[in-house]
Structures are given as C-alpha cells and as structure tokens.
C-alpha positions in Angstrom: 11.0 24.0 3.3 9.5 20.4 3.0 10.9 19.3 6.3 9.7 22.7 7.8 6.3 21.9 6.4 6.2 18.4 7.3 7.3 19.3 11.0 4.7 21.9 11.4 2.1 19.4 10.2 3.3 16.9 12.9 3.2 19.3 15.6 -0.3 20.4 14.7 -1.5 16.8 14.6 0.0 15.9 17.8 -1.4 19.1 19.5 -4.8 18.2 18.1 -4.7 14.7 19.6 -3.7 16.1 23.0 -6.5 18.7 22.9 -9.2 15.9 22.1 -7.9 14.1 25.2 -5.9 11.4 23.2 -3.7 10.4 26.0 -3.1 6.7 26.0 -4.9 5.0 28.8 -8.6 4.5 28.0 -8.3 3.9 32.0 -12.0 4.6 32.1 -13.7 7.4 34.1 -15.4 7.4 37.3 -18.3 5.4 35.8 -15.9 2.4 35.4 -16.2 2.2 31.8 -13.0 1.2 29.6 -12.4 3.6 27.1 -10.3 2.9 24.0 -9.1 5.3 21.3 -9.1 4.2 17.7 -7.0 6.4 15.4 -8.1 5.6 11.6 -6.5 6.8 8.5 -9.7 6.4 6.4 -10.0 9.7 4.3 -12.7 9.0 1.6 -15.9 10.0 2.7 -17.3 6.4 2.2 -14.7 4.7 4.0 -14.8 7.2 7.0 -18.5 6.7 7.3 -18.1 3.0 7.3 -15.4 3.3 10.1 -17.6 5.5 12.1 -20.7 3.3 11.7 -18.6 0.2 13.0 -17.5 2.1 15.9 -21.0 3.0 16.6 -22.3 -0.6 16.3 -19.4 -1.6 18.6 -20.3 1.1 21.3 -23.9 0.1 21.2 -23.2 -3.5 21.9 -20.5 -3.0 24.4 -21.7 -0.3 26.8 -18.6 -1.2 29.3 -16.0 -0.7 26.7 -16.5 2.4 24.7 -14.2 3.4 21.7 -13.7 6.8 20.5 -12.9 7.4 16.8 -9.8 9.6 16.2 -9.1 10.8 12.7 -5.4 10.6 11.6 -3.9 11.4 8.3 -1.8 9.4 6.0 0.3 12.3 5.2 1.8 12.7 8.5 1.1 9.3 10.3 4.8 8.1 10.9 6.0 11.2 12.4 2.8 11.7 14.4 2.8 8.4 15.9 6.3 8.6 16.9 5.7 11.8 18.7 2.7 10.3 20.5 4.5 7.1 21.3 7.6 9.1 22.9 5.0 11.4 24.7 3.1 8.5 26.0 -0.1 9.7 24.1 -0.5 7.0 21.5 -3.9 5.7 20.6 -4.8 2.2 21.8 -5.9 1.0 18.5 -3.6 2.1 15.6 -4.5 1.9 11.7 -1.4 2.3 9.7 0.4 0.4 6.7 2.5 -2.6 7.2 5.7 -1.0 5.6 5.5 1.5 8.5 5.5 -0.8 11.3 9.3 -1.9 11.3 10.7 0.8 13.3 7.9 1.0 15.8 8.1 -3.0 16.2 11.6 -3.1 16.8 11.4 0.2 18.9 9.0 -1.6 21.4 6.4 0.7 20.7 3.6 -1.9 19.6 2.3 -4.9 21.2 3.1 -8.4 20.1 -0.4 -9.6 19.3 0.4 -13.3 19.1 -0.9 -14.5 22.4 -3.9 -12.1 22.2 -5.3 -12.7 18.7 -8.4 -15.2 18.4 -7.9 -18.3 16.4 -10.7 -17.3 14.0 -8.7 -14.2 12.9 -5.7 -16.0 12.8 -6.8 -18.8 10.4 -8.7 -16.7 8.4 -6.1 -14.3 7.1 -3.3 -16.1 4.9 0.2 -16.7 6.1 1.6 -14.5 3.3 -0.5 -11.6 4.6 0.7 -12.3 8.3 4.3 -12.2 7.1 3.9 -8.5 6.3 3.4 -7.8 9.9 5.9 -9.9 11.3 9.0 -8.8 12.7 11.7 -11.0 14.7 8.9 -13.5 15.0 6.4 -11.2 16.6 3.1 -10.1 14.9 2.7 -6.3 15.4 -0.2 -5.7 13.2 -3.2 -7.2 11.6 -3.1 -6.9 8.0 -6.9 -6.3 6.7 -6.8 -4.4 3.4 -4.4 -4.9 0.4 -4.4 -3.2 -2.8 -2.8 -4.8 -5.9 -1.4 -2.4 -8.8 -3.6 -3.0 -11.9 -3.7 -1.5 -15.6 -6.7 0.8 -16.0 -7.4 0.9 -19.5 -9.5 2.8 -22.2 -11.7 0.3 -23.7 -12.3 2.0 -26.9 -8.8 2.3 -27.8 -7.9 -1.2 -26.7 -10.7 -2.7 -29.1 -9.8 -0.4 -31.9 -6.3 -1.2 -31.7 -6.7 -5.0 -32.0 -4.2 -6.0 -29.4 -4.7 -9.0 -27.2 -6.8 -8.3 -24.2 -5.0 -9.9 -21.1 -6.8 -11.7 -18.4 -5.6 -13.0 -15.1 -5.4 -16.3 -16.5 -3.4 -15.1 -19.7 -1.7 -11.8 -18.7 0.8 -9.8 -20.8 4.4 -10.7 -20.4 6.7 -7.8 -19.8 8.1 -8.0 -23.3 4.5 -8.2 -24.5 3.4 -5.3 -22.6 6.2 -3.1 -24.2 5.1 -4.2 -27.5 1.5 -3.4 -27.0 2.3 0.0 -25.6 4.2 0.7 -28.9 1.1 -0.3 -30.9 -1.1 1.9 -28.9 1.2 5.0 -29.3 0.7 7.6 -32.1 -1.5 10.3 -33.2 -0.7 12.4 -30.0 -1.3 9.6 -27.8 1.0 7.5 -25.4 0.3 3.8 -24.8 1.0 4.1 -21.2 1.6 6.9 -18.5 3.8 5.9 -15.5 2.8 8.1 -12.4 6.2 7.8 -10.6 6.2 10.8 -8.2 6.9 8.0 -5.7 8.8 5.4 -7.9 10.3 3.1 -5.3 7.3 0.8 -4.2 5.9 0.5 -7.7 9.5 -0.6 -9.0 10.1 -3.1 -6.1 6.5 -4.5 -5.9 5.9 -5.3 -9.5 9.6 -6.5 -9.6 8.5 -9.7 -7.9 6.6 -10.9 -10.8 10.2 -11.1 -12.7 12.0 -12.8 -9.8 13.3 -9.4 -8.5 14.4 -9.5 -4.6 16.9 -6.5 -4.2 17.2 -7.1 -0.5 18.6 -10.1 0.9 18.8 -11.5 4.5 21.9 -13.5 5.3 22.2 -16.4 8.0 23.3 -13.5 10.6 20.1 -11.8 9.9 21.6 -8.7 8.4 20.0 -7.5 5.0 22.1 -6.5 1.9 21.2 -5.2 -1.5 22.0 -7.1 -4.7 20.7 -6.4 -8.1 20.2 -9.3 -10.2 18.7 -9.8 -13.7 15.1 -10.0 -12.3 15.6 -6.8 -10.5 16.4 -5.0 -13.9 13.1 -6.2 -15.8 10.7 -3.7 -14.5 12.9 -0.5 -14.3 14.5 -1.6 -17.8 10.9 -1.7 -19.3 9.9 1.6 -18.0 13.0 3.3 -19.0 12.8 2.1 -22.5 9.1 2.9 -23.0 10.0 6.5 -22.0 13.4 7.0 -23.6 13.5 4.4 -26.4 10.1 3.7 -27.8 8.5 6.9 -26.7 5.5 4.8 -25.9 5.2 6.4 -22.2 4.7 10.1 -21.5 7.7 11.5 -20.0 5.7 14.3 -18.4 3.7 11.7 -16.2 7.0 10.6 -14.4 6.5 13.3 -11.8 2.9 12.9 -11.4 1.0 11.3 -8.7 -1.7 8.7 -9.7 -4.6 11.0 -9.6 -2.6 13.6 -11.8 -2.9 11.3 -15.0 -6.5 10.9 -15.0 -7.5 14.0 -16.9 -5.0 13.0 -19.5 -6.5 9.5 -19.4 -10.1 10.6 -19.8 -8.9 12.9 -22.8 -7.5 9.8 -24.6 -3.7 11.0 -24.2 -3.1 7.8 -22.5 -4.4 4.5 -23.3 -3.5 2.8 -20.2 -2.5 3.9 -16.6 -0.7 1.6 -14.0 -2.5 2.4 -10.7 -3.4 1.0 -7.1 -6.9 -0.9 -7.2 -8.6 1.7 -5.3 -8.0 4.4 -7.9 -11.0 2.9 -9.4 -13.2 5.0 -7.3 -11.6 8.3 -8.6 -12.4 6.8 -12.3 -15.9 6.4 -11.4 -16.2 9.8 -9.8 -14.3 11.8 -12.4 -14.8 10.1 -15.6 -16.8 11.9 -18.2 -20.3 10.5 -19.1 -20.0 7.6 -21.5 -16.2 7.0 -21.0 -15.4 3.3 -20.9 -12.9 1.9 -19.0 -11.6 -1.5 -18.0 -9.4 -3.0 -15.3 -6.3 -5.4 -16.6 -3.8 -7.2 -14.5 -0.2 -6.1 -14.5 2.2 -7.5 -16.7 3.6 -11.2 -15.7 7.1 -12.2 -15.5 9.3 -15.4 -14.3 7.1 -15.7 -11.3 3.7 -15.0 -12.7 1.6 -12.2 -11.6 3.4 -12.2 -8.2 3.7 -8.6 -6.8 4.3 -7.1 -3.5 1.9 -5.3 -1.2 2.1 -3.5 1.9 -1.3 -4.0 3.4 -3.2 -1.8 5.8 -2.8 -2.9 9.5 -4.5 -2.5 12.8 -2.0 -2.5 15.8 -2.3 -2.1 19.4 0.0 0.4 21.4 2.4 -1.5 23.8 1.5 1.1 26.6 -2.1 0.5 26.2 -3.5 -0.9 29.5 -6.3 -2.5 27.7 -4.7 -4.6 25.1 -7.3 -7.5 25.4 -10.1 -5.1 24.7 -8.3 -3.5 22.0 -7.8 -6.8 20.2 -11.5 -7.8 20.9 -12.4 -4.5 19.1 -10.2 -5.2 16.3 -11.6 -8.9 16.0 -15.0 -7.1 15.7 -13.9 -4.6 12.9 -12.5 -7.7 11.0 -15.5 -10.1 11.0 -16.1 -11.2 7.6 -19.1 -9.0 6.8 -17.6 -5.9 8.3 -14.3 -6.5 6.5 -16.5 -6.7 3.3 -17.7 -3.4 4.3 -14.3 -1.7 5.0 -13.0 -3.3 1.7 -15.8 -1.8 -0.4 -15.5 1.4 1.3 -11.8 1.8 0.3 -12.3 0.1 -3.0 -9.6 -2.3 -2.0 -9.5 -6.2 -1.2 -9.8 -7.6 2.2 -7.0 -10.1 3.3 -9.4 -12.4 5.1 -10.5 -15.5 2.8 -14.1 -15.5 4.0 -14.4 -11.9 3.1 -12.7 -12.2 -0.1 -15.0 -14.9 -1.3 -18.0 -12.6 -0.8 -19.9 -12.5 -4.2 -19.8 -8.5 -4.0 -16.2 -8.8 -4.7 -16.3 -11.1 -7.7 -18.5 -9.0 -9.9 -17.2 -7.8 -13.4 -18.6 -4.4 -12.7 -15.7 -1.8 -11.9 -13.0 -4.5 -12.0 -13.8 -6.3 -8.8 -13.4 -9.6 -10.2 -10.0 -8.9 -11.8 -8.8 -7.5 -8.6 -10.0 -10.7 -6.7 -8.2 -13.0 -9.1 -5.1 -11.4 -8.1 -5.3 -11.7 -4.5 -3.6 -15.1 -4.3 -0.5 -13.7 -6.1 0.3 -10.8 -3.5 3.1 -11.1 -1.4 4.9 -9.1 1.4 6.8 -6.2 -0.1 10.2 -6.7 -0.8 11.6 -4.2 2.0 9.0 -4.9 4.4 11.2 -5.9 7.3 14.3 -4.0 6.3 15.6 -1.5 9.0 16.8 1.7 7.1 14.4 1.3 4.4 12.7 4.5 4.6 16.1 6.7 4.6 17.4 4.3 1.5 14.0 5.0 -0.3 14.2 8.9 0.3 17.8 9.5 0.0 19.2 6.9 -2.4 16.4 4.9 -4.3 13.8 7.8 -5.1 16.3 10.0 -6.9 18.3 7.4 -8.3 14.9 5.9 -10.1 13.8 9.1 -11.1 16.9 10.1 -12.8 17.1 6.8 -14.6 13.7 6.6 -15.7 14.1 10.4 -17.1 17.1 9.1 -19.0 19.7 11.3 -17.0 21.7 8.2 -15.7 22.2 4.6 -17.3 21.5 1.2 -15.9 24.9 0.8 -14.4 24.9 4.2 -12.6 21.5 3.2 -11.2 22.8 -0.2 -9.8 25.8 1.6 -8.4 23.6 4.0 -6.6 21.0 1.5 -5.2 23.5 -1.3 -4.3 26.7 0.5 -3.4 25.1 3.7 -1.8 22.2 1.6 -0.6 24.5 -0.8 1.4 26.2 2.1 3.2 22.8 3.1 4.3 21.6 -0.2 5.6 25.0 -1.2 7.3 24.4 1.9 9.8 21.1 0.4 10.9 22.8 -3.1 11.4 25.8 -2.5 13.5 
C-alpha cells in the first residue's frame, strides 16, 4: 500500500510539473529572454515567502534572465526528480539534500559545477561542507543550509533537578547523558523521548561523536560496512535508556519529531533530541509561559562531531543555461540572502560570512548554541555510498527499530547491519 501511495504521489507531482510547463530548457520565448525553472522544497510559510521574495528580486534585477518558482515536496522529491530526469523535464535549478544526490550524480543527471562556481562562493563555504556534495571528485550541488541535532529541554525540570547544564564548551558525555536521563525520570516523567520513526540518520550522524564510521572505503574505492566500538556507543545508549534504565519513553520510538512535542509540553518528557529547525514548532505550539532551552547533543571521543546532510542547490546536466543557473544560485547564496534563507528555515547557513551574522548568535531561541556547533558538523557517514537508500530501508531501519525496542540484541543488530548490509552494497559495486 505504501508503495502504491508513493507511486501515485510521484505520478501526480510529475503531471503537475508537466501541466505548468516545467520542461527543461528555459530556451526562452520569442522575446529572447532566458527562462530558468527553480524547484524549491521550502515548505514552511516563512521559508516559502523568502524564497519567492528572492526570486522576485532576481527577476526585477535581471529582465533578460527570468526565473520561475516551482514548488516541490520533500516527501516525493527523489522519485519525482528521477521521473523528470528520465523524461527530459527536470528543473534547471534543483533544491535537494546532499544525501539524495549520489545516484543522480553518478547517473549523469546533475552538472559538475567545478568550472562554473564563482571563487567567492567556493571560498565562503568550508571544505567539510563541499565534501557532502562531492562525488568522484566532481561537485554536484552547493550546500547552503545545515541542521545539527540538539537537545530541546524543559528549563523548569532541569533547574529543579539540579543536574549540570551542558554547554557547547562543556557538553555532557554519552555516559553522563545516560545518568542525567535517569535522574530526570520519575513521577510519570521520562528523562528523554527519542523519536525514532526514521532511526538510521540519527544513529549514524550522532555516532560520529563517538568515533563511529560504519562505512569504510578501501583503496579500490569500494565501500564495506564494519561495526567497531565507536559505532555501538549511540545505539547502545538509546537501547539501555529504553530497556534497562526505563529513562526513555518506549512509545516515542515509533514517533516522528513533531509527534513528541505535545508530551514534551505536558511535562511527560524532560528532553527531546530534535533537529535544530524544530525550534520553530516549539515557538509556535508551546503553551503560554512554557520555558525551554537548547542544549548540545552529547559528546564522545571525537567531541561534538556529528554528521549532517546539508540542503543543496544543483543544476540539471540537461539544462542549456548552466552558467545562468549558477549565477542565480550565487545570487541566492550571497551572505545576506543566505542569512534570510537560514532564518526562514530555522537552520544554520554553511557560508562563513553568513554564519558570522549577529542575528544567528543570540541566546534567544537557541541560535547561539546552534551556531557554536557549526564547526563540528561533518559529512554524514553514508553521504557518497551507492546502495545506501536500499540498505537504509531494507536492512538498517527494521534492524535498529527492533534493537531499540528490545526485540533483538546487539549481536543480532551487528549481524544484520554488517553481514546483510554488505550483501546489499556489493550489488552496487560490481
């Protein structure tokens, strides 16, 4: 049923794009103007408004290069893009996430931007961010927004408990975090709620702090999976909080991030690990007088390091106006504009100049905590691994869900992730 629904959604999206005249080309009409299509995945009203404002500002300043805003959806973007690429109907400028680019990059659907990118943009975005969109030496997207995972905590509960409040300079370690959640548990309240409906990226990205790698690329370029001690810290902590300490709510394991907020507001959970952008939902939905704070995720052997998959802007290989498309991307990502996009999505910009903007360093709503984590963000472990989507959906997701619920032990988890996982990856690397 899920596959049928997704197929129907993809077909509907593709049809909508066709009906709105979304064929690749932007060849221009009889008036000689170049027309580009920019497919945006912005979905929150504030973010959509800012994206549309920027398109309007570009069009007003560039009468000969007009950009059409096309609304896409995160829910169906991969299949929708694949359909549009194969049908020759892809947008010129494509908004996506870096962990979705590998198959498109290797498949020849995206343009290598190295010879097109202006020096200003290349210098402004750090190397670790560029690495998230680099495949076989080519750059197939411009990473521009990133989202660390943080702990959103009930301020009153923390103060009353007397636990040490972590900061980016002195975060909790993973063992200390486990102890704290035990202290915060009692009287019908859990110390933490882990929303793990989609457990894979959370587990892998936070695992970098403990030295977890999981995916290892050999001298021949092939990737294999091996689960070392560092890879077991995060899943082991979550498993023990749920099944041994009873300090993490079992019912939250099947939830998405937003599903935990009513319980959080009601005092059922003292803390919830969420993406940085969830602060907007907290601001909009929290009851009057509710006090909350943003804390860094726990640190491990490698400090506060965590993996991210930044949002990206790419250019279709079939676009006849790649230079103009990159000019538009450069305009969108000017420092002042990047700050506007970051504020609209409640995320962090990748650009160093934008990140230095005072508006992103205020204590209000946790901006300063997020900005302090920017330098610790790394490419998500599976960023360039071919076959990762199948491994995630068919192997890792069910295995981690069963492990976190207590249905299987650590040995079985390792067998599935590694043995079964390597069988999947091998099919993509023959």
